[in-house]
C-alpha positions as a Markdown table, in Angstrom:
| # | Residue | x | y | z |
|---|---|---|---|---|
| 1 | Met | 11.2 | -119.9 | -26.4 |
| 2 | Glu | 13.2 | -116.7 | -26.2 |
| 3 | Ile | 13.2 | -113.0 | -27.1 |
| 4 | Pro | 14.7 | -113.2 | -30.6 |
| 5 | His | 18.0 | -111.4 | -30.7 |
| 6 | Ala | 19.1 | -111.5 | -34.6 |
| 7 | Ser | 18.8 | -108.6 | -36.7 |
| 8 | Phe | 16.9 | -108.1 | -39.7 |
| 9 | Gln | 20.4 | -106.9 | -41.3 |
| 10 | Gly | 22.1 | -109.9 | -40.1 |
| 11 | Glu | 19.4 | -112.5 | -41.4 |
| 12 | Ala | 19.2 | -110.5 | -44.8 |
| 13 | Val | 22.9 | -111.1 | -45.1 |
| 14 | Leu | 22.9 | -114.9 | -44.4 |
| 15 | Met | 19.9 | -115.6 | -47.0 |
| 16 | Arg | 22.3 | -114.0 | -49.6 |
| 17 | Leu | 25.1 | -116.0 | -48.9 |
| 18 | Leu | 23.0 | -119.1 | -48.9 |
| 19 | Asp | 21.2 | -118.2 | -52.3 |
| 20 | Pro | 22.8 | -115.8 | -54.7 |
| 21 | Gly | 19.5 | -115.4 | -56.1 |
| 22 | Val | 18.2 | -113.1 | -53.4 |
| 23 | Arg | 17.6 | -109.4 | -54.4 |
| 24 | Val | 20.3 | -107.1 | -53.3 |
| 25 | Arg | 17.7 | -104.9 | -51.3 |
| 26 | Ala | 16.7 | -107.9 | -49.2 |
| 27 | Arg | 18.3 | -105.6 | -45.9 |
| 28 | Gln | 15.2 | -103.4 | -46.2 |
| 29 | Gln | 12.5 | -105.9 | -47.9 |
| 30 | Leu | 13.1 | -108.5 | -44.7 |
| 31 | Pro | 12.0 | -106.2 | -42.2 |
| 32 | Gln | 8.9 | -104.6 | -44.1 |
| 33 | Ala | 7.8 | -108.0 | -45.1 |
| 34 | Trp | 8.2 | -109.1 | -41.4 |
| 35 | Ala | 6.0 | -105.8 | -40.4 |
| 36 | Arg | 3.3 | -105.9 | -42.8 |
| 37 | Glu | 2.6 | -109.7 | -41.7 |
| 38 | Thr | 2.6 | -109.0 | -38.2 |
| 39 | Met | 0.2 | -106.1 | -38.7 |
| 40 | Trp | -1.9 | -108.2 | -41.0 |
| 41 | Arg | -2.0 | -111.4 | -38.5 |
| 42 | Arg | -2.8 | -108.7 | -35.3 |
| 43 | Ala | -5.9 | -107.5 | -37.4 |
| 44 | Gly | -7.1 | -110.7 | -37.7 |
| 45 | Glu | -7.5 | -110.8 | -33.9 |
| 46 | Ala | -9.0 | -107.3 | -33.8 |
| 47 | Ala | -12.7 | -106.3 | -35.3 |
| 48 | Ala | -13.8 | -107.0 | -38.8 |
| 49 | Asp | -13.4 | -103.2 | -39.7 |
| 50 | Val | -10.1 | -103.1 | -38.5 |
| 51 | Lys | -8.9 | -105.6 | -41.1 |
| 52 | Glu | -10.8 | -104.2 | -43.8 |
| 53 | Arg | -8.9 | -100.4 | -43.1 |
| 54 | Leu | -5.9 | -102.0 | -43.2 |
| 55 | Ala | -6.1 | -104.2 | -46.2 |
| 56 | Ala | -6.1 | -100.9 | -48.1 |
| 57 | Gln | -2.8 | -100.2 | -46.5 |
| 58 | Leu | -0.6 | -102.8 | -46.0 |
| 59 | Leu | 0.8 | -102.8 | -49.1 |
| 60 | Ser | 0.5 | -99.2 | -50.6 |
| 61 | Trp | 1.4 | -97.1 | -47.6 |
| 62 | Pro | 4.9 | -96.6 | -46.3 |
| 63 | Leu | 5.8 | -98.9 | -43.2 |
| 64 | Glu | 6.0 | -96.1 | -40.6 |
| 65 | Lys | 2.9 | -94.2 | -41.8 |
| 66 | Met | 0.8 | -97.5 | -41.7 |
| 67 | Ile | 1.8 | -98.6 | -38.6 |
| 68 | Glu | 1.4 | -95.0 | -37.0 |
| 69 | Ala | -2.5 | -95.1 | -38.6 |
| 70 | Asn | -2.9 | -98.4 | -36.6 |
| 71 | Trp | -1.5 | -97.6 | -33.5 |
| 72 | Ser | -4.9 | -96.9 | -31.7 |
| 73 | Trp | -6.0 | -100.5 | -31.9 |
| 74 | Tyr | -2.6 | -102.3 | -32.0 |
| 75 | Glu | -1.1 | -101.0 | -28.6 |
| 76 | Pro | -4.4 | -101.3 | -26.7 |
| 77 | Met | -4.9 | -104.9 | -28.1 |
| 78 | Met | -1.3 | -105.8 | -27.1 |
| 79 | Phe | -1.6 | -104.8 | -23.3 |
| 80 | Glu | -4.9 | -106.5 | -23.2 |
| 81 | Arg | -2.5 | -109.7 | -24.0 |
| 82 | Arg | -0.2 | -108.6 | -21.4 |
| 83 | Arg | -3.1 | -108.1 | -18.6 |
| 84 | Glu | -4.4 | -112.1 | -19.8 |
| 85 | Gln | -1.1 | -113.3 | -19.5 |
| 86 | Leu | -0.4 | -111.5 | -16.0 |
| 87 | Leu | -3.5 | -113.0 | -14.9 |
| 88 | Ala | -2.9 | -116.5 | -15.8 |
| 89 | Ser | 0.7 | -116.0 | -14.3 |
| 90 | Gly | -0.9 | -116.1 | -10.7 |
| 91 | Asn | 1.8 | -112.9 | -9.8 |
| 92 | Arg | 0.8 | -110.2 | -7.7 |
| 93 | Leu | -1.5 | -107.6 | -9.1 |
| 94 | Asp | -0.7 | -104.6 | -6.5 |
| 95 | Ile | 3.0 | -104.5 | -7.3 |
| 96 | Leu | 5.1 | -103.8 | -10.3 |
| 97 | Ala | 8.4 | -103.0 | -10.5 |
| 98 | Ile | 9.5 | -99.7 | -12.7 |
| 99 | Asp | 13.0 | -99.8 | -14.2 |
| 100 | Gly | 14.4 | -97.8 | -17.8 |
| 101 | Asn | 16.7 | -99.8 | -20.4 |
| 102 | Cys | 19.2 | -97.1 | -21.8 |
| 103 | Lys | 20.9 | -100.1 | -24.0 |
| 104 | Leu | 17.5 | -100.6 | -26.1 |
| 105 | His | 17.6 | -97.3 | -27.8 |
| 106 | Arg | 17.5 | -96.1 | -31.1 |
| 107 | Arg | 18.9 | -92.9 | -32.9 |
| 108 | Thr | 16.9 | -89.8 | -32.6 |
| 109 | Cys | 16.6 | -86.0 | -33.6 |
| 110 | Gly | 18.6 | -83.8 | -31.3 |
| 111 | Met | 15.9 | -81.1 | -31.5 |
| 112 | Pro | 15.1 | -80.3 | -27.9 |
| 113 | Phe | 11.6 | -78.8 | -27.1 |
| 114 | Ala | 10.1 | -80.4 | -30.1 |
| 115 | Glu | 7.0 | -82.7 | -29.2 |
| 116 | Val | 4.3 | -82.1 | -26.7 |
| 117 | Val | 2.5 | -85.5 | -25.6 |
| 118 | Pro | -0.7 | -85.3 | -23.5 |
| 119 | Ser | -1.1 | -87.2 | -20.5 |
| 120 | Pro | -5.2 | -87.3 | -20.1 |
| 121 | His | -4.4 | -89.4 | -17.0 |
| 122 | Val | -3.1 | -86.9 | -14.8 |
| 123 | Gly | -4.1 | -83.7 | -17.1 |
| 124 | Lys | -0.8 | -82.7 | -18.2 |
| 125 | Leu | 1.4 | -81.7 | -21.3 |
| 126 | Leu | 4.8 | -83.6 | -21.5 |
| 127 | Leu | 7.5 | -81.6 | -23.2 |
| 128 | Arg | 10.3 | -83.7 | -24.9 |
| 129 | Gly | 12.7 | -83.6 | -27.6 |
| 130 | Cys | 12.2 | -84.6 | -31.1 |
| 131 | Ser | 11.6 | -88.7 | -31.1 |
| 132 | Gln | 12.0 | -88.8 | -34.9 |
| 133 | Arg | 15.3 | -90.6 | -36.5 |
| 134 | Pro | 17.7 | -88.5 | -37.7 |
| 135 | His | 18.0 | -88.3 | -41.4 |
| 136 | Gly | 21.1 | -90.3 | -42.8 |
| 137 | Ala | 24.5 | -89.1 | -41.6 |
| 138 | Asp | 22.7 | -85.6 | -40.2 |
| 139 | Thr | 22.5 | -84.8 | -36.2 |
| 140 | Leu | 18.6 | -83.9 | -37.0 |
| 141 | Cys | 15.6 | -85.2 | -38.7 |
| 142 | Cys | 14.5 | -84.1 | -42.0 |
| 143 | Val | 12.0 | -81.4 | -40.8 |
| 144 | His | 14.4 | -80.1 | -38.2 |
| 145 | Ala | 17.4 | -79.8 | -40.5 |
| 146 | Ala | 15.6 | -77.9 | -42.8 |
| 147 | Asp | 14.7 | -75.4 | -40.0 |
| 148 | Arg | 18.5 | -75.7 | -39.3 |
| 149 | Asp | 19.1 | -74.5 | -43.2 |
| 150 | Leu | 16.7 | -71.6 | -43.0 |
| 151 | Pro | 18.1 | -68.5 | -44.6 |
| 152 | Gly | 18.7 | -65.5 | -41.8 |
| 153 | Arg | 16.3 | -62.4 | -42.1 |
| 154 | Pro | 18.8 | -59.7 | -40.9 |
| 155 | Cys | 16.4 | -57.0 | -40.4 |
| 156 | His | 15.0 | -59.4 | -37.2 |
| 157 | Gly | 18.3 | -60.0 | -35.8 |
| 158 | Glu | 19.5 | -63.5 | -34.5 |
| 159 | Ile | 18.9 | -65.4 | -31.1 |
| 160 | Gly | 21.8 | -65.2 | -29.3 |
| 161 | Ser | 21.0 | -67.3 | -25.8 |
| 162 | His | 18.0 | -68.5 | -24.1 |
| 163 | Arg | 16.7 | -69.3 | -20.6 |
| 164 | Leu | 14.1 | -70.6 | -18.9 |
| 165 | Lys | 12.7 | -67.8 | -16.2 |
| 166 | Arg | 10.4 | -69.4 | -13.1 |
| 167 | Ala | 7.1 | -67.6 | -13.4 |
| 168 | Leu | 6.1 | -64.9 | -10.7 |
| 169 | His | 3.5 | -65.9 | -8.3 |
| 170 | Ala | 2.9 | -69.2 | -9.8 |
| 171 | Glu | 2.8 | -72.7 | -8.0 |
| 172 | Gly | 5.3 | -75.5 | -8.7 |
| 173 | Asp | 7.8 | -75.3 | -11.0 |
| 174 | Val | 6.2 | -73.2 | -13.7 |
| 175 | Cys | 8.6 | -71.4 | -16.1 |
| 176 | His | 8.6 | -69.5 | -19.3 |
| 177 | Leu | 11.2 | -69.6 | -22.0 |
| 178 | Glu | 13.1 | -66.3 | -22.7 |
| 179 | Val | 15.6 | -65.7 | -25.4 |
| 180 | Arg | 18.1 | -62.7 | -25.6 |
| 181 | Leu | 19.3 | -61.3 | -29.0 |
| 182 | Ala | 22.7 | -61.4 | -30.3 |
| 183 | Gly | 23.8 | -57.9 | -29.3 |
| 184 | Phe | 21.5 | -57.1 | -26.9 |
| 185 | Gly | 21.5 | -57.2 | -23.1 |
| 186 | Ser | 17.7 | -57.5 | -22.3 |
| 187 | Trp | 15.8 | -60.6 | -22.0 |
| 188 | Gln | 12.6 | -60.9 | -23.5 |
| 189 | Pro | 9.6 | -63.8 | -23.8 |
| 190 | Ala | 10.1 | -66.2 | -26.8 |
| 191 | Cys | 6.8 | -65.3 | -28.1 |
| 192 | Thr | 8.0 | -61.7 | -29.2 |
| 193 | Val | 9.9 | -63.5 | -31.6 |
| 194 | Gly | 8.8 | -65.5 | -34.7 |
| 195 | Gln | 8.7 | -68.9 | -34.9 |
| 196 | Glu | 11.1 | -69.6 | -37.8 |
| 197 | Met | 14.0 | -67.7 | -35.6 |
| 198 | Leu | 13.2 | -70.1 | -32.6 |
| 199 | Ala | 13.2 | -73.1 | -35.2 |
| 200 | Arg | 16.3 | -72.2 | -36.6 |
| 201 | Tyr | 18.1 | -71.3 | -33.3 |
| 202 | Phe | 17.3 | -74.8 | -31.6 |
| 203 | Ala | 17.9 | -76.6 | -34.8 |
| 204 | Asn | 21.3 | -75.0 | -35.0 |
| 205 | Leu | 22.2 | -75.5 | -31.3 |
| 206 | Ala | 21.3 | -79.2 | -31.5 |
| 207 | Asp | 23.3 | -79.8 | -34.5 |
| 208 | Ala | 26.6 | -77.9 | -33.0 |
| 209 | Asn | 26.0 | -79.4 | -29.6 |
| 210 | Ile | 25.9 | -83.2 | -31.3 |
| 211 | Arg | 28.9 | -82.4 | -33.2 |
| 212 | Arg | 30.8 | -81.3 | -30.5 |
| 213 | Arg | 30.3 | -84.5 | -28.4 |
| 214 | Arg | 31.3 | -86.7 | -31.7 |
| 215 | Gln | 34.4 | -84.6 | -31.7 |
| 216 | Lys | 35.3 | -85.1 | -27.8 |
| 217 | Arg | 34.6 | -88.6 | -28.4 |
| 218 | Val | 37.2 | -89.2 | -31.1 |
| 219 | Glu | 39.7 | -86.5 | -29.0 |
| 220 | Ser | 39.1 | -89.1 | -25.8 |
| 221 | Arg | 39.7 | -92.2 | -27.8 |
| 222 | Ala | 43.0 | -90.6 | -29.3 |
| 223 | Lys | 44.2 | -89.4 | -26.2 |
| 224 | Lys | 43.2 | -91.8 | -23.5 |
| 225 | Trp | 42.7 | -89.4 | -20.6 |
| 226 | Ile | 43.7 | -90.2 | -17.6 |
| 227 | Gly | 41.3 | -89.5 | -14.5 |
| 228 | Met | 37.8 | -87.7 | -14.6 |
| 229 | Arg | 37.0 | -86.2 | -18.4 |
| 230 | Pro | 36.1 | -82.7 | -17.7 |
| 231 | Arg | 32.6 | -81.6 | -17.2 |
| 232 | Arg | 30.6 | -80.9 | -20.4 |
| 233 | Arg | 27.9 | -78.3 | -20.6 |
| 234 | Thr | 24.6 | -78.8 | -22.7 |
| 235 | Phe | 22.1 | -76.6 | -23.9 |
| 236 | Leu | 18.9 | -78.6 | -22.6 |
| 237 | Ala | 17.4 | -76.6 | -19.9 |
| 238 | Pro | 16.2 | -79.0 | -16.6 |
| 239 | Trp | 12.4 | -80.5 | -16.2 |
| 240 | Ser | 10.1 | -79.2 | -14.1 |
| 241 | Ser | 11.2 | -81.2 | -11.1 |
| 242 | Ala | 13.0 | -79.0 | -9.2 |
| 243 | Arg | 11.0 | -79.6 | -6.2 |
| 244 | Ala | 11.4 | -83.1 | -5.7 |
| 245 | Arg | 15.1 | -83.0 | -6.5 |
| 246 | Gln | 15.5 | -80.8 | -3.5 |
| 247 | Glu | 13.4 | -82.4 | -0.8 |
| 248 | Ser | 15.2 | -85.4 | -1.3 |
| 249 | Ser | 19.3 | -85.2 | -0.6 |
| 250 | Cys | 19.6 | -88.6 | -2.3 |
| 251 | Gln | 21.7 | -88.0 | -5.6 |
| 252 | Thr | 20.1 | -90.7 | -7.6 |
| 253 | His | 17.7 | -88.8 | -10.1 |
| 254 | Lys | 18.6 | -89.0 | -13.7 |
| 255 | Glu | 18.9 | -85.4 | -14.4 |
| 256 | Thr | 22.2 | -84.3 | -13.7 |
| 257 | Glu | 24.4 | -82.6 | -16.4 |
| 258 | Gln | 26.1 | -85.5 | -17.3 |
| 259 | His | 22.9 | -87.4 | -17.4 |
| 260 | Val | 21.3 | -85.2 | -20.0 |
| 261 | Thr | 24.5 | -84.9 | -21.6 |
| 262 | Ala | 24.7 | -88.6 | -22.3 |
| 263 | Ala | 21.3 | -89.2 | -23.6 |
| 264 | Ala | 20.9 | -85.8 | -25.5 |
| 265 | Arg | 20.3 | -88.0 | -28.8 |
| 266 | Thr | 19.0 | -91.5 | -28.2 |
| 267 | Ala | 15.6 | -93.3 | -26.6 |
| 268 | Gly | 15.4 | -96.0 | -24.3 |
| 269 | Phe | 12.5 | -97.8 | -23.1 |
| 270 | Leu | 10.7 | -98.0 | -20.0 |
| 271 | Leu | 9.1 | -101.3 | -18.3 |
| 272 | Ala | 6.9 | -102.6 | -15.6 |
| 273 | Val | 7.6 | -105.9 | -14.6 |
| 274 | Ser | 5.3 | -108.3 | -12.0 |
| 275 | Glu | 7.3 | -110.7 | -9.9 |
| 276 | Gly | 7.6 | -113.3 | -12.1 |
| 277 | Gly | 9.1 | -111.4 | -15.0 |
| 278 | Leu | 6.2 | -110.9 | -17.1 |
| 279 | Val | 6.2 | -107.1 | -18.7 |
| 280 | Ala | 2.9 | -105.4 | -17.5 |
| 281 | Asp | 3.4 | -102.3 | -20.0 |
| 282 | Cys | 6.2 | -100.7 | -21.7 |
| 283 | Asn | 7.0 | -97.0 | -23.0 |
| 284 | Glu | 9.6 | -95.4 | -25.3 |
| 285 | Val | 11.7 | -92.4 | -23.3 |
| 286 | Ile | 13.5 | -89.7 | -25.2 |
| 287 | Ala | 16.6 | -88.2 | -23.9 |
| 288 | Ala | 17.2 | -89.0 | -20.6 |
| 289 | Glu | 15.0 | -90.7 | -17.9 |
| 290 | Ser | 13.4 | -87.7 | -16.1 |
| 291 | Leu | 11.2 | -87.7 | -13.7 |
| 292 | Ser | 8.4 | -86.2 | -16.0 |
| 293 | Gln | 8.5 | -89.0 | -18.3 |
| 294 | Arg | 8.6 | -91.6 | -15.7 |
| 295 | Tyr | 5.6 | -89.9 | -14.1 |
| 296 | His | 3.5 | -89.9 | -17.5 |
| 297 | Phe | 4.6 | -94.0 | -17.4 |
| 298 | Leu | 3.5 | -94.3 | -14.0 |
| 299 | Ala | 0.2 | -92.6 | -14.8 |
| 300 | Lys | -0.7 | -94.7 | -17.7 |
| 301 | Val | -0.2 | -98.0 | -16.4 |
| 302 | Ala | -1.9 | -97.3 | -12.9 |
| 303 | Ser | -4.8 | -95.8 | -15.3 |
| 304 | Arg | -4.9 | -99.8 | -16.9 |
| 305 | Leu | -4.1 | -101.5 | -13.5 |
| 306 | Asn | -6.6 | -100.5 | -10.8 |
| 307 | Ser | -5.0 | -103.3 | -8.4 |
| 308 | Leu | -1.8 | -101.3 | -8.7 |
| 309 | Gln | -0.6 | -100.0 | -5.0 |
| 310 | Ile | 3.3 | -100.7 | -4.6 |
| 311 | Val | 6.1 | -99.4 | -6.9 |
| 312 | Val | 9.5 | -100.9 | -6.8 |
| 313 | His | 12.1 | -98.2 | -8.6 |
| 314 | Asp | 15.7 | -97.6 | -8.3 |
| 315 | Asp | 15.1 | -93.7 | -7.6 |
| 316 | Ala | 11.7 | -94.2 | -5.7 |
| 317 | Cys | 12.2 | -91.1 | -3.6 |
| 318 | His | 12.1 | -88.6 | -6.2 |
| 319 | Leu | 9.5 | -90.2 | -8.1 |
| 320 | Arg | 7.2 | -90.5 | -5.1 |
| 321 | Leu | 7.9 | -86.7 | -4.3 |
| 322 | Phe | 6.9 | -86.0 | -8.0 |
| 323 | Cys | 4.1 | -87.5 | -7.3 |
| 324 | Ala | 3.1 | -85.8 | -4.0 |
| 325 | Gln | 3.9 | -82.5 | -6.1 |
| 326 | His | 1.0 | -83.4 | -8.6 |
| 327 | Arg | -1.1 | -84.9 | -6.6 |
| 328 | Leu | -4.3 | -82.9 | -7.1 |
| 329 | Ala | -3.7 | -82.7 | -10.9 |
| 330 | Ser | -6.4 | -85.7 | -11.4 |
| 331 | Asp | -7.9 | -88.5 | -9.8 |
| 332 | Ile | -5.3 | -90.8 | -10.8 |
| 333 | Ala | -2.5 | -88.5 | -9.7 |
| 334 | Gly | -3.9 | -88.6 | -6.4 |
| 335 | Arg | -4.3 | -92.3 | -6.4 |
| 336 | Leu | -0.4 | -92.4 | -7.4 |
| 337 | Ser | 0.6 | -89.4 | -4.3 |
| 338 | Asn | -0.9 | -92.4 | -1.8 |
| 339 | Met | 0.9 | -95.6 | -3.7 |
| 340 | Ser | 4.0 | -96.9 | -1.8 |
| 341 | Phe | 7.2 | -96.4 | -3.2 |
| 342 | Ile | 10.0 | -98.8 | -2.4 |
| 343 | Val | 13.9 | -99.0 | -3.6 |
| 344 | Asp | 15.0 | -102.3 | -4.8 |
| 345 | Arg | 17.7 | -103.7 | -3.0 |
| 346 | Phe | 20.7 | -103.4 | -5.4 |
| 347 | His | 20.5 | -99.5 | -5.2 |
| 348 | Ala | 19.4 | -99.0 | -2.0 |
| 349 | Thr | 22.9 | -98.4 | -0.5 |
| 350 | Gly | 22.9 | -95.1 | -2.6 |
| 351 | His | 20.2 | -93.8 | -1.1 |
| 352 | Lys | 21.4 | -92.1 | 2.2 |
| 353 | Gly | 18.6 | -89.3 | 2.3 |
| 354 | Val | 16.5 | -89.1 | 5.5 |
| 355 | Phe | 13.4 | -88.7 | 3.3 |
| 356 | Cys | 14.4 | -92.2 | 2.2 |
| 357 | Arg | 15.3 | -93.8 | 5.3 |
| 358 | Asn | 12.0 | -92.8 | 6.8 |
| 359 | His | 10.1 | -93.7 | 3.6 |
| 360 | Cys | 11.5 | -95.5 | 0.7 |
| 361 | Leu | 14.4 | -98.1 | 2.0 |
| 362 | Pro | 13.2 | -102.2 | 1.4 |
| 363 | Thr | 14.7 | -102.4 | 4.7 |
| 364 | Ser | 12.4 | -100.6 | 7.1 |
| 365 | Gln | 9.5 | -103.0 | 8.9 |
| 366 | Asn | 6.2 | -101.4 | 6.9 |
| 367 | Asn | 8.1 | -102.0 | 3.2 |
| 368 | Glu | 9.3 | -105.7 | 4.3 |
| 369 | Leu | 6.0 | -106.2 | 4.7 |
| 370 | Leu | 4.7 | -105.1 | 1.7 |
| 371 | Leu | 7.4 | -106.5 | -0.4 |
| 372 | Gly | 7.1 | -110.1 | 1.0 |
| 373 | Asn | 8.5 | -112.5 | -1.6 |
| 374 | Phe | 8.8 | -110.0 | -4.3 |
| 375 | Pro | 12.5 | -110.0 | -6.1 |
| 376 | Thr | 13.2 | -106.2 | -5.9 |
| 377 | Asp | 15.8 | -106.7 | -8.7 |
| 378 | Ile | 13.5 | -108.7 | -11.3 |
| 379 | Ala | 13.1 | -105.4 | -13.6 |
| 380 | Glu | 16.9 | -105.6 | -13.9 |
| 381 | Ser | 17.3 | -109.2 | -14.7 |
| 382 | Val | 14.5 | -108.8 | -17.6 |
| 383 | Asn | 16.1 | -105.6 | -18.8 |
| 384 | Ala | 19.2 | -108.1 | -19.2 |
| 385 | Leu | 17.6 | -110.0 | -21.4 |
| 386 | Tyr | 16.3 | -107.1 | -23.5 |
| 387 | Ser | 19.8 | -105.4 | -23.8 |
| 388 | Pro | 21.2 | -107.6 | -26.6 |
| 389 | Leu | 18.5 | -106.2 | -28.8 |
| 390 | Gly | 19.9 | -102.8 | -28.7 |
| 391 | His | 22.3 | -103.8 | -31.5 |
| 392 | Thr | 19.0 | -104.2 | -34.2 |
| 393 | Ile | 16.7 | -101.1 | -32.5 |
| 394 | His | 19.5 | -98.7 | -33.1 |
| 395 | His | 19.1 | -98.0 | -36.4 |
| 396 | Met | 15.4 | -98.4 | -36.5 |
| 397 | Asn | 12.7 | -95.7 | -37.2 |
| 398 | Lys | 10.4 | -94.5 | -34.2 |
| 399 | His | 7.0 | -96.5 | -35.0 |
| 400 | Phe | 9.0 | -99.6 | -36.3 |
| 401 | Ala | 11.1 | -99.9 | -33.4 |
| 402 | Gln | 8.2 | -100.0 | -31.0 |
| 403 | Leu | 6.4 | -102.7 | -32.9 |
| 404 | Val | 9.4 | -104.6 | -32.3 |
| 405 | Val | 9.3 | -104.2 | -28.8 |
| 406 | Gln | 5.5 | -104.7 | -28.4 |
| 407 | Glu | 6.1 | -108.0 | -30.4 |
| 408 | Cys | 9.3 | -109.2 | -28.3 |
| 409 | Thr | 7.5 | -108.5 | -25.0 |
| 410 | Asp | 4.7 | -110.7 | -26.1 |
| 411 | Val | 7.0 | -113.5 | -27.0 |
| 412 | His | 9.4 | -113.1 | -23.9 |
| 413 | Asn | 5.5 | -113.1 | -21.7 |
| 414 | Leu | 4.7 | -116.2 | -23.0 |
| 415 | Ala | 8.0 | -118.0 | -22.5 |
| 416 | Arg | 7.5 | -117.0 | -18.6 |
| 417 | Leu | 4.1 | -117.7 | -18.6 |
| 418 | Gln | 5.1 | -121.1 | -19.8 |
| 419 | Ser | 8.0 | -121.6 | -17.5 |
| 420 | Ile | 5.3 | -120.9 | -14.3 |
| 421 | Arg | 3.3 | -123.3 | -15.3 |
| 422 | Asp | 5.8 | -125.9 | -16.1 |
| 423 | Lys | 7.0 | -125.3 | -12.2 |
| 424 | Gln | 3.3 | -125.6 | -11.1 |
| 425 | Arg | 2.9 | -129.1 | -13.1 |
| 426 | Ala | 6.6 | -130.1 | -11.6 |
| 427 | Ser | 5.0 | -129.5 | -8.3 |
| 428 | Ala | 1.8 | -130.7 | -8.4 |
| 429 | Lys | 3.5 | -133.9 | -9.7 |
| 430 | Lys | 5.9 | -134.1 | -6.7 |
| 431 | Arg | 2.8 | -133.6 | -4.1 |
| 432 | Arg | 1.0 | -136.3 | -5.8 |
| 433 | Leu | 3.9 | -138.8 | -5.7 |
| 434 | Ser | 4.7 | -137.8 | -1.6 |
| 435 | Gln | 1.0 | -138.6 | -1.0 |
| 436 | Ala | 0.8 | -141.7 | -2.9 |
């Protein structure tokens, strides 16, 4: 039993080739049928009132709305399944490897500063780009495309540029958004202009930026540039992680201008993997794999797994410093700051900073004792199994994509658990034969 890599579109084409009587809209109906059947089957494993509520929504509500309405019980239930699988595997519960899969991404709207995601475990709010799917061939979703197309109001002027200004007398990396109107030289707080004007400005900027990248890709294929391409600028501002990036001299963080530009319109998934290759938890990442989004994911995992004490990550130094920076936010945040963060052996050669050498490299004596026989590249191996799903995830909507990843993770864990049990039985049989 392996992760299914066939796409719904491919299955629909095959069905139509085998049976000409299959309806023309099989490509749309096949994933709809699979998702609704899956939700109904999972509801049978939940409480009785859940199935009663779902019965009224299953066939009448749109698919995305139906999945979103039932996500509050579905996602925790799937995590409990993963927890039981992890306990049954006999894997260590004090250590996990965390890594992101950028190949497992879908198309997302290019609108920045669009969503505020609460992180109750650390008492903070995560500001990120829009996670909705673009409308048709557009670069933005329906809502933000409408903002872009709003008629201008000449009496109020137009925004010419924006910046994030560090707040005076504020701890950490607190920044305020400031704007400058076209034709004026002074900056003013963003709250002094209308919300419609801000929405139109960022929507137009996002649309122009994506179209410019698309045109540059076409030109690069035609010209076949030799050597390094010129550095492209993006309007996206840096995340609030300047201190963590400054305190470690390792250039391994994923928040450079190139990372932001390359991932300005994509979404991926973060996976937390055990030593046996079981996925303990997963979470979607919007745009570049920022420290704030990794911290948000780690806080969620730590709140669900009280035994977690060691984290293996390819950018462990910056993540550790970021956790230390926010250690006073909550009890979970304080626990995160006291965890051990270790770089995986594959990426260790790229970590040259003094902080890394003293705390995060896997070759240090203390970290070698903490790791034991833990395979530090296990997250990379699991990501290689998930990557072929990218071709089918790419065109999915927000909640349907998350449903597919959750179900594929369940299949993957069951296969890994079965493999572990087979090895245990073979080992036990060999011991019995040797003792006979």
